[in-house]
Every structure is written in C-alpha cells, then in structure tokens.
TORRO-949577 format. One record per residue: residue number from 1; residue in one letter; x, y, z of N, C-alpha, C in turn. Coordinates in pm, whole numbers. Example, Ala and Ser with C-alpha at 12.3 -4.5 7.8 and 13.67 -1.06 7.14 Angstrom:
1 / A / 1319 / -569 / 780 / 1230 / -450 / 780 / 1320 / -330 / 780 $
2 / S / 1285 / -225 / 708 / 1367 / -106 / 714 / 1290 / 3 / 787 $
***
This chain:
1 / M / -2459 / -759 / -631 / -2395 / -883 / -668 / -2331 / -874 / -807 $
2 / E / -2402 / -806 / -898 / -2349 / -792 / -1033 / -2219 / -714 / -1035 $
3 / I / -2209 / -613 / -949 / -2087 / -531 / -946 / -1967 / -612 / -896 $
4 / I / -1991 / -703 / -803 / -1883 / -789 / -754 / -1833 / -880 / -865 $
5 / I / -1925 / -936 / -940 / -1888 / -1022 / -1053 / -1811 / -940 / -1157 $
6 / F / -1858 / -817 / -1183 / -1789 / -730 / -1277 / -1645 / -704 / -1233 $
7 / F / -1626 / -671 / -1105 / -1491 / -643 / -1055 / -1403 / -767 / -1058 $
8 / L / -1458 / -882 / -1029 / -1380 / -1006 / -1036 / -1334 / -1034 / -1178 $
9 / I / -1425 / -1016 / -1272 / -1389 / -1037 / -1413 / -1283 / -936 / -1456 $
10 / A / -1299 / -809 / -1414 / -1201 / -706 / -1449 / -1064 / -739 / -1391 $
11 / I / -1060 / -782 / -1267 / -932 / -817 / -1204 / -868 / -936 / -1274 $
12 / I / -949 / -1036 / -1306 / -896 / -1153 / -1377 / -838 / -1111 / -1512 $
13 / L / -907 / -1022 / -1583 / -857 / -978 / -1713 / -731 / -892 / -1697 $
14 / I / -733 / -799 / -1602 / -620 / -709 / -1584 / -495 / -785 / -1540 $
15 / V / -513 / -885 / -1457 / -398 / -962 / -1407 / -371 / -1083 / -1496 $
16 / G / -477 / -1150 / -1539 / -462 / -1275 / -1613 / -403 / -1259 / -1751 $
17 / I / -444 / -1158 / -1823 / -393 / -1140 / -1959 / -242 / -1114 / -1961 $
18 / P / -191 / -1021 / -1879 / -44 / -1003 / -1880 / 32 / -1128 / -1836 $
19 / I / -22 / -1200 / -1739 / 45 / -1324 / -1697 / 45 / -1425 / -1811 $
20 / G / -67 / -1436 / -1881 / -76 / -1527 / -1995 / 21 / -1490 / -2105 $
21 / I / 29 / -1362 / -2138 / 122 / -1315 / -2241 / 266 / -1342 / -2198 $
22 / S / 296 / -1315 / -2071 / 431 / -1342 / -2019 / 465 / -1490 / -2030 $
23 / N / 371 / -1574 / -1998 / 391 / -1719 / -2007 / 419 / -1761 / -2151 $
24 / I / 344 / -1705 / -2245 / 365 / -1737 / -2387 / 504 / -1693 / -2431 $
25 / I / 545 / -1572 / -2393 / 678 / -1521 / -2430 / 787 / -1609 / -2369 $
26 / Y / 771 / -1647 / -2242 / 870 / -1730 / -2173 / 885 / -1866 / -2245 $
27 / K / 772 / -1929 / -2274 / 778 / -2061 / -2340 / 838 / -2050 / -2481 $
28 / W / 805 / -1942 / -2551 / 859 / -1924 / -2686 / 1011 / -1907 / -2682 $
29 / I / 1060 / -1824 / -2588 / 1206 / -1804 / -2574 / 1274 / -1935 / -2537 $
30 / K / 1212 / -2010 / -2445 / 1269 / -2137 / -2401 / 1271 / -2238 / -2516 $
31 / K / 1160 / -2244 / -2592 / 1148 / -2340 / -2703 / 1250 / -2310 / -2814 $
32 / K / 1273 / -2183 / -2841 / 1367 / -2144 / -2947 / 1511 / -2164 / -2905 $
33 / G / 1534 / -2185 / -2775 / 1669 / -2210 / -2728 / 1755 / -2085 / -2715 $
34 / Y / 1691 / -1971 / -2702 / 1767 / -1847 / -2682 / 1834 / -1847 / -2547 $
35 / D / 1929 / -1757 / -2533 / 2003 / -1743 / -2408 / 1905 / -1724 / -2291 $
36 / E / 1933 / -1792 / -2180 / 1843 / -1788 / -2064 / 1824 / -1647 / -2010 $
37 / R / 1921 / -1562 / -2031 / 1909 / -1424 / -1981 / 1800 / -1347 / -2051 $
38 / L / 1760 / -1390 / -2170 / 1652 / -1321 / -2242 / 1515 / -1354 / -2186 $
39 / R / 1508 / -1452 / -2098 / 1378 / -1489 / -2042 / 1317 / -1377 / -1957 $
40 / F / 1400 / -1285 / -1912 / 1346 / -1173 / -1834 / 1251 / -1088 / -1919 $
41 / L / 1262 / -1095 / -2051 / 1171 / -1022 / -2138 / 1025 / -1063 / -2116 $
42 / A / 1006 / -1183 / -2066 / 871 / -1230 / -2040 / 804 / -1149 / -1929 $
43 / L / 881 / -1080 / -1849 / 824 / -998 / -1741 / 769 / -864 / -1789 $
44 / I / 802 / -824 / -1910 / 763 / -691 / -1958 / 611 / -667 / -1949 $
45 / P / 524 / -758 / -1995 / 380 / -730 / -1983 / 334 / -712 / -1837 $
46 / I / 390 / -791 / -1747 / 353 / -779 / -1605 / 402 / -646 / -1550 $
47 / L / 524 / -606 / -1585 / 578 / -479 / -1538 / 500 / -359 / -1591 $
48 / I / 455 / -365 / -1715 / 377 / -256 / -1773 / 245 / -240 / -1699 $
49 / V / 173 / -348 / -1680 / 46 / -342 / -1607 / 70 / -298 / -1462 $
50 / G / 175 / -347 / -1401 / 209 / -306 / -1264 / 235 / -157 / -1254 $
51 / Y / 304 / -103 / -1355 / 330 / 41 / -1355 / 200 / 120 / -1361 $
52 / F / 108 / 81 / -1449 / -18 / 154 / -1462 / -102 / 145 / -1335 $
53 / I / -100 / 31 / -1270 / -173 / 17 / -1143 / -109 / 104 / -1036 $
54 / Y / 23 / 104 / -1030 / 94 / 188 / -932 / 67 / 336 / -957 $
55 / D / 73 / 377 / -1084 / 51 / 517 / -1118 / -92 / 561 / -1087 $
56 / A / -188 / 472 / -1103 / -327 / 506 / -1068 / -346 / 514 / -918 $
57 / T / -270 / 436 / -843 / -283 / 436 / -698 / -203 / 549 / -634 $
58 / Y / -86 / 578 / -685 / 1 / 683 / -633 / 37 / 779 / -747 $
59 / P / -51 / 874 / -778 / -25 / 964 / -891 / 98 / 1052 / -870 $
60 / S / 158 / 1091 / -982 / 277 / 1176 / -979 / 238 / 1321 / -951 $
61 / S / 336 / 1406 / -932 / 311 / 1549 / -909 / 244 / 1613 / -1030 $
62 / D / 272 / 1562 / -1149 / 207 / 1616 / -1269 / 56 / 1601 / -1263 $
63 / F / 8 / 1493 / -1205 / -136 / 1471 / -1187 / -195 / 1585 / -1104 $
64 / Y / -127 / 1622 / -995 / -177 / 1728 / -908 / -164 / 1865 / -974 $
65 / K / -62 / 1884 / -1055 / -48 / 2010 / -1128 / -161 / 2026 / -1230 $
66 / T / -203 / 1915 / -1290 / -317 / 1918 / -1381 / -445 / 1952 / -1304 $
67 / D / -462 / 1893 / -1186 / -577 / 1927 / -1103 / -574 / 2073 / -1061 $
68 / F / -455 / 2126 / -1032 / -441 / 2267 / -997 / -494 / 2354 / -1110 $
69 / K / -456 / 2320 / -1233 / -502 / 2397 / -1349 / -652 / 2384 / -1367 $
70 / E / -707 / 2264 / -1347 / -851 / 2244 / -1360 / -927 / 2328 / -1258 $
71 / V / -880 / 2329 / -1135 / -949 / 2400 / -1028 / -935 / 2551 / -1044 $
72 / T / -815 / 2600 / -1070 / -788 / 2744 / -1066 / -790 / 2812 / -1203 $
73 / N / -789 / 2737 / -1310 / -777 / 2792 / -1446 / -648 / 2869 / -1467 $
74 / M / -544 / 2829 / -1398 / -412 / 2890 / -1421 / -305 / 2781 / -1412 $
75 / E / -194 / 2806 / -1477 / -84 / 2710 / -1473 / -25 / 2702 / -1333 $
76 / F / 31 / 2589 / -1301 / 96 / 2572 / -1172 / 217 / 2665 / -1166 $
77 / P / 226 / 2752 / -1064 / 337 / 2848 / -1058 / 472 / 2779 / -1041 $
78 / E / 575 / 2840 / -1098 / 709 / 2784 / -1087 / 757 / 2784 / -942 $
79 / S / 707 / 2879 / -863 / 749 / 2886 / -723 / 680 / 2778 / -638 $
80 / G / 580 / 2712 / -695 / 499 / 2616 / -619 / 574 / 2489 / -583 $
81 / K / 549 / 2445 / -460 / 606 / 2318 / -413 / 492 / 2238 / -350 $
82 / I / 467 / 2121 / -403 / 364 / 2034 / -347 / 425 / 1963 / -226 $
83 / K / 372 / 1992 / -109 / 425 / 1936 / 16 / 360 / 1803 / 51 $
84 / F / 227 / 1797 / 44 / 153 / 1675 / 76 / 46 / 1656 / -31 $
85 / K / 19 / 1531 / -64 / -79 / 1504 / -169 / -144 / 1369 / -145 $
86 / T / -269 / 1358 / -187 / -340 / 1232 / -182 / -458 / 1237 / -277 $
87 / A / -495 / 1122 / -328 / -609 / 1113 / -419 / -674 / 977 / -404 $
88 / S / -803 / 973 / -427 / -874 / 845 / -425 / -854 / 776 / -560 $
89 / F / -874 / 647 / -562 / -866 / 571 / -685 / -992 / 601 / -767 $
90 / P / -980 / 630 / -896 / -1099 / 663 / -975 / -1200 / 548 / -977 $
91 / D / -1328 / 583 / -970 / -1430 / 478 / -980 / -1451 / 445 / -1128 $
92 / H / -1546 / 358 / -1156 / -1564 / 313 / -1295 / -1621 / 423 / -1385 $
93 / F / -1662 / 538 / -1329 / -1705 / 652 / -1410 / -1593 / 754 / -1426 $
94 / G / -1478 / 730 / -1363 / -1365 / 822 / -1371 / -1368 / 931 / -1266 $
95 / D / -1462 / 923 / -1172 / -1471 / 1023 / -1066 / -1374 / 991 / -954 $
96 / Y / -1315 / 1095 / -898 / -1218 / 1077 / -789 / -1212 / 1205 / -707 $
97 / T / -1143 / 1197 / -596 / -1119 / 1313 / -510 / -968 / 1327 / -494 $
98 / S / -920 / 1450 / -507 / -779 / 1476 / -481 / -768 / 1597 / -390 $
99 / S / -666 / 1595 / -307 / -641 / 1706 / -217 / -489 / 1717 / -199 $
100 / F / -440 / 1840 / -199 / -296 / 1858 / -184 / -265 / 1994 / -125 $
101 / L / -152 / 2001 / -56 / -106 / 2124 / 6 / 12 / 2176 / -74 $
102 / V / 2 / 2302 / -116 / 103 / 2366 / -198 / 157 / 2487 / -125 $
103 / E / 288 / 2507 / -133 / 348 / 2630 / -82 / 383 / 2719 / -200 $
104 / L / 340 / 2847 / -192 / 362 / 2943 / -299 / 426 / 3070 / -244 $
105 / E / 488 / 3147 / -332 / 540 / 3278 / -294 / 425 / 3376 / -282 $
106 / Q / 448 / 3489 / -211 / 344 / 3588 / -186 / 279 / 3639 / -314 $
107 / N / 360 / 3669 / -413 / 306 / 3720 / -539 / 212 / 3620 / -605 $
108 / D / 251 / 3493 / -606 / 167 / 3388 / -665 / 38 / 3368 / -584 $
109 / L / 45 / 3388 / -453 / -76 / 3378 / -370 / -176 / 3486 / -407 $
110 / K / -128 / 3608 / -430 / -217 / 3718 / -469 / -278 / 3693 / -606 $
111 / I / -197 / 3645 / -698 / -247 / 3614 / -833 / -353 / 3504 / -824 $
112 / L / -325 / 3402 / -744 / -419 / 3292 / -728 / -552 / 3341 / -670 $
113 / E / -546 / 3422 / -567 / -670 / 3471 / -505 / -752 / 3555 / -603 $
114 / N / -686 / 3641 / -679 / -757 / 3721 / -780 / -818 / 3632 / -889 $
115 / Q / -744 / 3530 / -929 / -794 / 3437 / -1032 / -918 / 3364 / -982 $
116 / L / -917 / 3322 / -855 / -1032 / 3253 / -799 / -1155 / 3343 / -798 $
117 / K / -1137 / 3469 / -757 / -1249 / 3564 / -756 / -1304 / 3587 / -896 $
118 / N / -1214 / 3597 / -994 / -1257 / 3617 / -1133 / -1329 / 3494 / -1190 $
119 / N / -1299 / 3375 / -1137 / -1359 / 3252 / -1188 / -1489 / 3216 / -1118 $
120 / G / -1539 / 3304 / -1032 / -1668 / 3278 / -968 / -1661 / 3203 / -837 $
121 / F / -1544 / 3186 / -781 / -1532 / 3124 / -650 / -1590 / 3219 / -546 $
122 / Q / -1654 / 3162 / -446 / -1710 / 3243 / -339 / -1636 / 3214 / -210 $
123 / E / -1614 / 3319 / -133 / -1542 / 3302 / -7 / -1641 / 3256 / 99 $
124 / K / -1627 / 3130 / 138 / -1706 / 3074 / 247 / -1639 / 2949 / 298 $
125 / K / -1680 / 2905 / 414 / -1619 / 2789 / 480 / -1656 / 2660 / 405 $
126 / N / -1557 / 2575 / 389 / -1578 / 2445 / 324 / -1630 / 2346 / 428 $
127 / N / -1754 / 2303 / 411 / -1812 / 2206 / 504 / -1803 / 2063 / 452 $
128 / T / -1746 / 2046 / 334 / -1731 / 1913 / 275 / -1615 / 1841 / 342 $
129 / S / -1637 / 1716 / 376 / -1532 / 1637 / 438 / -1510 / 1510 / 356 $
130 / T / -1386 / 1487 / 322 / -1349 / 1363 / 252 / -1227 / 1305 / 321 $
131 / G / -1202 / 1180 / 299 / -1085 / 1117 / 358 / -956 / 1183 / 311 $
132 / E / -954 / 1224 / 184 / -835 / 1287 / 128 / -810 / 1423 / 192 $
133 / L / -916 / 1505 / 205 / -900 / 1637 / 268 / -864 / 1622 / 415 $
134 / D / -925 / 1527 / 482 / -892 / 1503 / 624 / -744 / 1467 / 640 $
135 / Y / -692 / 1386 / 549 / -550 / 1347 / 553 / -460 / 1470 / 541 $
136 / I / -490 / 1558 / 444 / -409 / 1677 / 423 / -422 / 1771 / 543 $
137 / E / -540 / 1782 / 600 / -557 / 1870 / 715 / -479 / 1819 / 837 $
138 / R / -465 / 1688 / 850 / -381 / 1635 / 958 / -233 / 1667 / 931 $
139 / K / -194 / 1666 / 805 / -54 / 1693 / 768 / -17 / 1840 / 782 $
140 / K / -113 / 1930 / 774 / -82 / 2074 / 778 / -37 / 2120 / 915 $
141 / G / -59 / 2040 / 1015 / -15 / 2076 / 1149 / -107 / 2176 / 1215 $
142 / K / -49 / 2275 / 1281 / -127 / 2372 / 1358 / -172 / 2492 / 1275 $
143 / K / -144 / 2490 / 1147 / -185 / 2601 / 1061 / -338 / 2602 / 1052 $
144 / E / -395 / 2722 / 1048 / -540 / 2738 / 1038 / -573 / 2808 / 906 $
145 / Y / -701 / 2799 / 868 / -746 / 2865 / 746 / -764 / 3015 / 770 $
146 / L / -711 / 3096 / 679 / -740 / 3239 / 677 / -864 / 3266 / 593 $
147 / K / -864 / 3206 / 473 / -975 / 3222 / 378 / -997 / 3090 / 307 $
148 / Q / -1121 / 3067 / 270 / -1154 / 2950 / 189 / -1244 / 2995 / 75 $
149 / Y / -1217 / 2944 / -43 / -1297 / 2974 / -161 / -1354 / 2844 / -216 $
150 / L / -1483 / 2848 / -252 / -1551 / 2730 / -301 / -1615 / 2759 / -436 $
151 / N / -1626 / 2654 / -516 / -1695 / 2663 / -645 / -1753 / 2526 / -676 $
152 / E / -1881 / 2523 / -708 / -1946 / 2399 / -749 / -1975 / 2411 / -898 $
153 / E / -1918 / 2324 / -976 / -1941 / 2324 / -1120 / -2073 / 2254 / -1151 $
154 / E / -2127 / 2283 / -1267 / -2253 / 2222 / -1309 / -2238 / 2074 / -1340 $
155 / N / -2118 / 2028 / -1368 / -2094 / 1889 / -1404 / -2054 / 1804 / -1282 $
156 / D / -2118 / 1832 / -1168 / -2097 / 1755 / -1045 / -1952 / 1755 / -998 $
157 / K / -1890 / 1871 / -1000 / -1755 / 1886 / -947 / -1757 / 1993 / -839 $
158 / H / -1680 / 1970 / -736 / -1670 / 2062 / -623 / -1523 / 2099 / -608 $
159 / Y / -1496 / 2229 / -612 / -1359 / 2277 / -597 / -1348 / 2360 / -470 $
160 / S / -1238 / 2343 / -400 / -1214 / 2417 / -276 / -1067 / 2459 / -272 $
161 / V / -1044 / 2585 / -235 / -909 / 2637 / -221 / -903 / 2710 / -87 $
162 / G / -818 / 2662 / 2 / -805 / 2722 / 134 / -667 / 2781 / 156 $
163 / F / -664 / 2909 / 194 / -538 / 2979 / 222 / -510 / 2966 / 372 $
164 / L / -390 / 2924 / 408 / -355 / 2902 / 549 / -286 / 3024 / 609 $
165 / D / -283 / 3029 / 742 / -234 / 3147 / 814 / -81 / 3164 / 812 $
166 / D / -8 / 3070 / 757 / 136 / 3091 / 743 / 168 / 3178 / 622 $
167 / K / 64 / 3214 / 547 / 72 / 3305 / 432 / 163 / 3254 / 321 $
168 / K / 172 / 3121 / 310 / 243 / 3062 / 197 / 180 / 2929 / 154 $
169 / S / 95 / 2872 / 237 / 37 / 2741 / 208 / -107 / 2751 / 161 $
170 / V / -141 / 2665 / 67 / -277 / 2659 / 12 / -315 / 2511 / 3 $
171 / I / -438 / 2480 / 46 / -490 / 2344 / 29 / -593 / 2346 / -82 $
172 / I / -572 / 2263 / -183 / -661 / 2257 / -298 / -727 / 2120 / -300 $
173 / T / -859 / 2121 / -314 / -935 / 1996 / -316 / -1025 / 1994 / -439 $
174 / R / -1026 / 1881 / -508 / -1112 / 1860 / -623 / -1194 / 1734 / -597 $
175 / I / -1326 / 1747 / -609 / -1415 / 1633 / -586 / -1506 / 1620 / -708 $
176 / S / -1519 / 1503 / -762 / -1617 / 1477 / -867 / -1699 / 1356 / -828 $
177 / W / -1825 / 1358 / -864 / -1914 / 1245 / -834 / -2020 / 1231 / -938 $
***
C-alpha cells in the first residue's frame, strides 16, 4: 500500500509541478500584456518533462551502445548496426533489463568473441528469460544460436551475448536486479 501512495505522489509531482510552472508562466505573460504568440513559452516545462519521460521509455541508440560497452568492455564497433532493441523502464533502484540485436562484420565478431573470453564469460546456454529477450528472439526470425556466452557480475548483474548462425548477428542482454 505504501508503494502505491509513493508512486501516486511521484506522479503528481512529476506531472503537477511542470503544469503549475507552465500555468504561472502563462498567467505572467498574459498579465504583462505580451504578444499572444509568446504564450507558447508556457509549454516549455511540460515539453521538457515529456522529453525525459519519452527518453526513459524509448531509449536512444546511444543508451544501447553504452550497455554494449558495459557488457563487453569494448567500444561499440563502427561496423555495428542495431537492428532491434528494447529495454524495461528502470525501477526505483535504477535496475533494468535491456536486450538488442546487433549486426557486425566478421572481424568485429572475432574481436568480440575474444574479448568475451578474456573478460571471464563462459560459453553455455542462457536459461534466463525476460520479456525484453523474448521480444528480441521473436524479431530475429529463424536464426538460431551458434554460441552463447554468459557472465554474472558480483553486483547482481547478468550479461549474455549470443552469436547467431547467420554469422553477423549478436544478441546482447543486460539484466540488473
């Protein structure tokens, strides 16, 4: 029950404060007699909060490139193309799950596999199932896994990298809890 009250208060603050600020700006512009076209400035606080909510719900490719670096300890290759991506909304501790399918050139695939082995990843089947990983696996089509590498960090993070049989696609999953 307490968590519901907490979320209601958070929503009221996140939505209510920008609306209140916008209302104050609108009334101030109207009271001063400025040109009516300037009243659109009152929307700025609402648009800013809307942008942050949208960005948290639908992260950009840079978000996934950062996750790539976290999981693999290497920069996202220039040849890389993110084909499909999805992530859960972070909980109040900042934990989330992300999964994405990347296409890489052969050379980058070899470098990635060597990097994973050097970082302590073990080759074994990923038995973890999340809504995000299931979504990406539906998007991959008929491609199957050739190899899967897993790593569980001490700070409650689970990393998974799966190489697909088309020899260019990789599915990367990051889970924290």
